[in-house]
C-alpha positions as CSV (number, residue, x, y, z in Angstrom):
1,X,112.7,124.5,128.0
2,X,115.2,121.8,129.2
3,X,117.8,122.8,132.0
4,X,121.2,121.2,132.0
5,X,123.0,121.2,135.6
6,X,126.0,119.8,137.4
7,X,125.4,117.8,140.4
8,X,128.7,118.5,142.1
9,X,128.4,119.4,145.8
10,X,124.7,119.3,145.8
11,X,122.6,118.0,148.6
12,X,121.0,114.8,147.3
13,X,118.6,114.6,150.3
14,X,117.2,118.0,149.7
15,X,117.1,117.5,145.8
16,X,114.8,114.2,146.3
17,X,112.5,116.4,148.5
18,X,112.1,119.0,146.0
19,X,111.5,116.3,143.1
20,X,108.8,114.6,145.3
21,X,107.1,117.8,146.0
22,X,107.0,118.5,142.3
23,X,105.7,115.1,141.5
24,X,102.9,115.5,143.9
25,X,101.9,118.8,142.7
26,X,102.6,118.4,139.1
27,X,105.0,121.2,139.3
28,X,105.9,124.0,141.7
29,X,106.5,127.7,141.4
30,X,110.0,128.9,141.0
31,X,109.3,130.9,144.2
32,X,108.6,127.5,146.1
33,X,111.7,125.7,144.6
34,X,113.9,128.6,145.7
35,X,112.2,128.5,149.0
36,X,113.2,124.8,149.5
37,X,116.6,125.2,148.2
38,X,117.5,128.1,150.5
39,X,115.4,127.5,153.7
40,X,114.1,123.8,153.8
41,X,114.7,122.9,157.6
42,X,118.3,121.4,158.3
43,X,118.7,120.9,154.5
44,X,118.6,124.4,152.7
45,X,121.5,126.5,151.9
46,X,120.8,129.1,154.9
47,X,119.6,126.4,157.4
48,X,122.3,123.8,156.8
49,X,124.9,125.3,159.1
50,X,127.4,125.6,156.3
51,X,129.8,128.6,156.6
52,X,128.4,130.7,153.7
53,X,129.5,134.3,154.4
54,X,132.9,135.8,154.3
55,X,135.9,135.2,152.4
56,X,136.0,131.7,153.1
57,X,132.4,131.2,152.2
58,X,130.3,131.9,149.0
59,X,129.8,135.7,149.1
60,X,131.0,138.9,151.0
61,X,128.7,141.2,152.7
62,X,129.7,144.8,154.1
63,X,130.2,143.9,157.7
64,X,132.6,141.1,156.8
65,X,134.9,143.3,154.9
66,X,136.0,145.5,157.8
67,X,134.7,146.8,161.2
68,X,134.7,150.2,159.6
69,X,131.2,149.5,158.3
70,X,129.8,148.5,161.7
71,X,131.2,151.8,162.9
72,X,129.6,153.9,160.2
73,X,126.1,152.3,161.0
74,X,126.8,153.1,164.5
75,X,127.2,156.7,163.5
76,X,123.8,156.5,161.5
77,X,122.2,155.1,164.8
78,X,123.6,157.7,166.8
79,X,122.1,160.4,164.7
80,X,118.7,158.6,164.8
81,X,118.9,158.5,168.5
82,X,119.7,162.2,168.7
83,X,116.6,162.8,166.4
84,X,114.4,161.1,169.0
85,X,115.5,163.1,171.5
86,X,118.4,161.0,173.1
87,X,115.9,158.6,174.9
88,X,117.2,156.5,178.0
89,X,116.2,153.5,176.0
90,X,116.9,153.1,172.2
91,X,116.2,149.7,170.7
92,X,118.0,148.3,167.5
93,X,116.3,145.3,165.9
94,X,118.3,143.6,163.3
95,X,116.6,141.1,161.0
96,X,118.7,138.5,159.3
97,X,121.9,139.1,161.2
98,X,124.1,136.6,159.1
99,X,127.3,135.7,161.4
100,X,126.4,138.6,163.8
101,X,129.4,140.8,162.7
102,X,127.3,143.9,162.2
103,X,125.9,143.7,165.6
104,X,129.3,143.1,167.2
105,X,130.8,145.9,165.3
106,X,128.0,148.5,166.1
107,X,127.9,147.7,169.9
108,X,131.8,147.8,170.0
109,X,131.7,151.3,168.4
110,X,129.1,152.7,170.4
111,X,130.8,151.5,173.6
112,X,134.1,153.3,172.4
113,X,132.7,156.4,170.6
114,X,129.2,157.0,171.6
115,X,128.9,156.3,175.4
116,X,125.5,157.9,175.6
117,X,124.0,155.9,173.0
118,X,125.9,152.7,174.5
119,X,124.2,153.4,177.8
120,X,120.7,153.5,176.0
121,X,120.8,150.8,173.3
122,X,119.4,147.5,173.4
123,X,120.0,145.2,170.4
124,X,117.6,142.4,169.5
125,X,118.5,139.9,166.5
126,X,115.6,138.3,164.7
127,X,116.9,135.0,163.7
128,X,114.5,132.0,163.3
129,X,117.2,129.6,162.0
130,X,118.7,127.9,165.1
131,X,122.2,127.3,163.5
132,X,122.5,131.0,162.5
133,X,121.5,131.9,166.0
134,X,124.1,129.8,167.7
135,X,126.9,131.2,165.4
136,X,125.8,134.9,166.2
137,X,125.7,134.1,169.9
138,X,129.1,132.6,169.8
139,X,130.6,135.9,168.2
140,X,128.8,138.3,170.5
141,X,129.7,136.3,173.5
142,X,133.4,136.3,172.6
143,X,133.4,140.2,172.7
144,X,131.7,140.4,176.2
145,X,128.5,142.0,174.4
146,X,125.9,139.3,175.2
147,X,124.4,141.2,178.1
148,X,123.1,143.9,175.4
149,X,121.7,141.5,172.9
150,X,118.5,139.4,172.9
151,X,117.2,137.0,170.2
152,X,113.8,136.4,168.9
153,X,112.1,134.5,166.1
154,X,110.1,137.4,164.8
155,X,109.8,141.1,164.7
156,X,108.5,142.4,168.1
157,X,105.9,145.2,168.4
158,X,106.1,148.6,169.7
159,X,109.6,149.2,168.8
160,X,111.1,152.6,169.8
161,X,114.4,152.9,168.0
162,X,115.5,151.3,164.4
163,X,114.7,148.3,162.6
164,X,117.7,147.6,160.6
165,X,118.6,145.0,157.9
166,X,121.5,144.3,155.8
167,X,121.1,142.2,152.5
168,X,118.1,140.4,153.9
169,X,115.6,141.1,151.4
170,X,117.5,140.0,148.3
171,X,117.9,136.6,149.9
172,X,114.2,135.9,149.9
173,X,112.5,133.6,147.6
174,X,111.2,135.3,144.3
175,X,108.7,134.5,141.8
176,X,110.1,134.7,138.3
177,X,107.9,135.7,135.2
178,X,108.1,136.7,131.6
179,X,105.8,138.4,129.2
180,X,104.7,136.4,126.0
181,X,102.5,138.0,123.3
182,X,102.0,140.7,125.7
183,X,100.7,138.6,128.5
184,X,102.4,138.0,131.8
185,X,103.2,134.4,132.7
186,X,104.7,132.8,135.6
187,X,107.6,130.3,135.9
188,X,107.0,126.8,137.1
189,X,109.6,123.9,137.7
190,X,108.8,120.4,137.2
191,X,110.9,117.2,137.0
192,X,110.8,114.9,133.9
193,X,112.6,111.9,135.6
194,X,116.1,113.0,134.3
195,X,116.2,116.8,134.9
196,X,114.4,119.9,135.9
197,X,112.2,121.6,133.3
198,X,110.7,125.0,133.2
199,X,107.2,126.0,132.1
200,X,105.4,129.1,132.0
201,X,101.8,129.4,133.5
202,X,99.1,131.8,134.2
203,X,100.4,133.9,136.9
204,X,99.0,134.0,140.5
205,X,96.6,137.0,141.5
206,X,99.2,138.2,143.8
207,X,101.9,138.5,141.1
208,X,99.4,140.1,138.6
209,X,98.4,142.7,141.0
210,X,102.1,143.5,141.8
211,X,102.8,144.6,138.4
212,X,98.9,146.4,138.1
213,X,100.2,148.5,141.2
214,X,103.3,149.5,139.4
215,X,101.6,150.3,136.3
216,X,104.1,148.5,134.1
217,X,105.3,145.1,132.8
218,X,108.5,143.8,131.8
219,X,109.3,143.9,128.1
220,X,108.1,141.4,125.8
221,X,110.5,138.1,126.2
222,X,112.2,139.5,129.2
223,X,112.5,137.4,132.3
224,X,112.2,139.2,135.7
225,X,111.8,138.6,139.4
226,X,108.9,139.5,141.8
227,X,109.8,139.5,145.5
228,X,106.5,139.5,147.3
229,X,108.2,138.5,150.6
230,X,110.0,141.5,150.4
231,X,107.3,143.8,150.5
232,X,105.5,141.7,153.0
233,X,108.5,142.0,155.4
234,X,108.4,145.9,155.1
235,X,104.8,146.0,155.8
236,X,105.2,144.0,158.9
237,X,108.2,146.1,159.9
238,X,106.3,149.2,159.7
239,X,103.6,147.7,161.9
240,X,106.1,146.7,164.4
241,X,107.8,150.2,164.6
242,X,106.2,152.3,167.4
243,X,108.5,155.3,166.8
244,X,111.7,155.6,165.1
245,X,113.3,154.4,161.7
246,X,113.7,151.6,159.4
247,X,117.0,151.3,157.6
248,X,117.4,148.8,154.8
249,X,120.4,148.1,153.0
250,X,120.1,146.0,149.8
251,X,121.1,145.4,146.2
252,X,118.2,146.8,144.0
253,X,116.7,149.5,141.8
254,X,113.7,151.6,141.4
255,X,111.0,149.5,139.5
256,X,111.5,151.3,136.2
257,X,115.2,150.3,136.0
258,X,114.7,147.0,137.5
259,X,112.1,146.1,134.7
260,X,113.9,148.0,132.1
261,X,113.5,146.6,128.5
262,X,117.1,146.0,128.2
263,X,117.4,143.7,131.3
264,X,116.4,140.7,129.3
265,X,117.6,138.1,131.9
266,X,116.5,139.6,135.2
267,X,118.8,139.7,138.2
268,X,118.8,136.3,139.7
269,X,122.3,135.2,140.4
270,X,124.0,132.1,142.3
271,X,127.1,132.3,144.2
272,X,129.5,129.3,145.1
273,X,132.8,129.9,146.6
274,X,132.6,133.6,145.2
275,X,131.9,132.4,141.6
276,X,128.7,133.7,140.1
277,X,126.2,131.4,138.0
278,X,123.0,131.9,136.3
279,X,122.0,128.1,136.9
280,X,119.7,127.9,140.0
281,X,119.4,124.2,139.6
282,X,123.1,123.5,140.1
283,X,124.6,122.5,143.6
284,X,121.0,122.5,145.2
285,X,121.5,123.5,148.7
286,X,125.1,124.3,148.4
287,X,125.0,127.7,146.5
288,X,123.4,131.0,147.3
289,X,120.6,132.5,145.4
290,X,119.9,136.3,145.2
291,X,118.0,138.8,143.2
292,X,117.7,142.5,143.1
293,X,115.1,144.3,145.1
294,X,112.4,146.6,143.8
295,X,112.8,149.6,145.9
296,X,109.7,151.3,144.4
297,X,107.5,148.7,145.7
298,X,109.3,148.4,148.9
299,X,109.1,152.1,149.8
300,X,105.4,152.2,148.8
301,X,104.7,149.1,151.1
302,X,106.2,151.0,154.0
303,X,104.3,154.0,153.1
304,X,100.9,152.2,153.0
305,X,101.7,150.9,156.3
306,X,102.5,154.2,158.1
307,X,106.0,155.1,157.2
308,X,107.5,158.3,155.6
309,X,110.4,158.0,153.2
310,X,113.6,160.1,154.1
311,X,115.5,159.1,151.1
312,X,117.1,156.3,149.0
313,X,121.0,156.7,148.4
314,X,123.8,154.4,147.4
315,X,125.8,152.9,150.1
316,X,128.7,154.6,148.9
317,X,126.8,158.0,149.0
318,X,125.7,157.4,152.7
319,X,129.1,156.2,154.0
320,X,130.8,159.4,152.4
321,X,128.2,161.6,153.8
322,X,128.4,160.0,157.3
323,X,132.2,160.5,157.3
324,X,133.9,157.3,156.3
325,X,136.9,159.3,155.2
326,X,137.7,159.9,158.8
327,X,138.4,156.2,159.0
328,X,141.5,156.8,156.9
329,X,144.5,157.6,159.1
330,X,146.7,160.4,157.6
331,X,149.9,159.4,156.1
332,X,152.0,160.8,158.9
333,X,150.1,159.0,161.5
334,X,151.7,156.6,164.1
335,X,149.5,153.9,162.6
336,X,151.9,151.3,160.8
337,X,151.9,151.1,156.9
338,X,150.3,147.7,156.9
339,X,147.4,148.8,159.0
340,X,146.9,152.1,157.0
341,X,146.9,150.1,153.7
342,X,144.3,147.5,155.2
343,X,141.9,150.3,156.2
344,X,142.2,152.1,152.8
345,X,141.4,148.8,150.9
346,X,138.5,148.3,153.3
347,X,137.1,151.8,152.7
348,X,137.8,151.5,149.0
349,X,135.9,148.2,148.9
350,X,133.0,149.4,150.8
351,X,132.3,152.5,148.6
352,X,133.2,150.8,145.3
353,X,130.5,151.9,142.8
354,X,130.9,148.7,140.9
355,X,130.8,146.5,144.1
356,X,129.3,147.0,147.5
357,X,129.1,150.7,147.2
358,X,126.2,150.2,144.6
359,X,124.0,148.7,147.5
360,X,121.1,150.9,147.9
361,X,120.1,152.3,151.4
362,X,116.4,153.2,152.0
363,X,115.5,155.3,155.2
364,X,112.1,155.5,156.5
365,X,110.6,156.9,159.6
366,X,107.5,156.9,161.8
367,X,106.3,159.2,164.6
368,X,109.0,161.6,164.2
369,X,108.6,165.2,162.9
370,X,111.3,167.6,161.3
371,X,114.1,165.2,161.2
372,X,116.9,165.3,158.9
373,X,119.5,162.6,158.6
374,X,122.7,163.8,157.0
375,X,123.3,160.8,154.8
376,X,120.0,161.2,153.0
377,X,119.6,165.0,153.0
378,X,118.0,166.2,149.7
379,X,116.8,162.8,148.6
380,X,113.3,162.4,149.9
381,X,110.6,163.7,152.0
382,X,111.5,164.5,155.7
383,X,109.1,163.1,158.2
């Protein structure tokens, strides 16, 4: 298969590094191509220091829509803190904090609306990319919150509180596969001196075992993604948690829907200045790449490492159950019309079932008995 791509705005140094690796190894897996395109030190999309998130970047996440989202997450954290018996110390560990907006808004909300939690909370951001860490520190310090926040390169152990992630797992590099004549095949990428070319080879043992564990395969001729990094991360998060919760916000589906026969082309998408594309070989190092998460495998990975699943809901459902409607001022309030309309637009955007509202939220727990989280009531097994 031949792939045509435009070279506009691509990082030529990164492209040459990818090509050199392909030539040394006679092609690389799509996973390795995606890892270099997104995370190659100083060159990849996330590690280059570009402004990627927000209305001026390439894509929009819920924290960037409005501080209302951070306040709603703060409400969920308060409920978790109460479920643990309101301990004097409650650690929130956010992995992949983007610009630091969610951290800022959660802490600002607790300081204003939940003084007991504010006194107990300590916030840790897991961020191995130096340029992102610097951006997060600048934002947090501008609000006078830096005394409550620490930065680390990897998940700490023995966490008592909550491990939190928002659109982290769907940004991890994925393997791409197809089924040909009933056999699973894995995508590799090579360079033919003119352009990138794709070819399917025998899958790795890990990719094969992934579908064996699920007990299913994509349909004949379908393309699909396998995010082994996400399940690995969940296993590590479960081991890092001493007592408390793991709260995961991400785009995704249960496995049967993710690998449904009608989903012919998988879920991989690229974003550049908010314009979607299905060409991962364009604008190398300058465009985001993302794919939907398999929540069946993610949930099972957590359970195998000691977590109990409390539920899986849409972001819209969680926000509605935790009271986002209260963020809307009544028509006769003293808030001016422009502010009321802005808040209504923000709430609508956060719960839009065709947009951010369709993000899934997975709640899991460890070392907690008889807990019920209001946003997940009736959707899973209570720990």
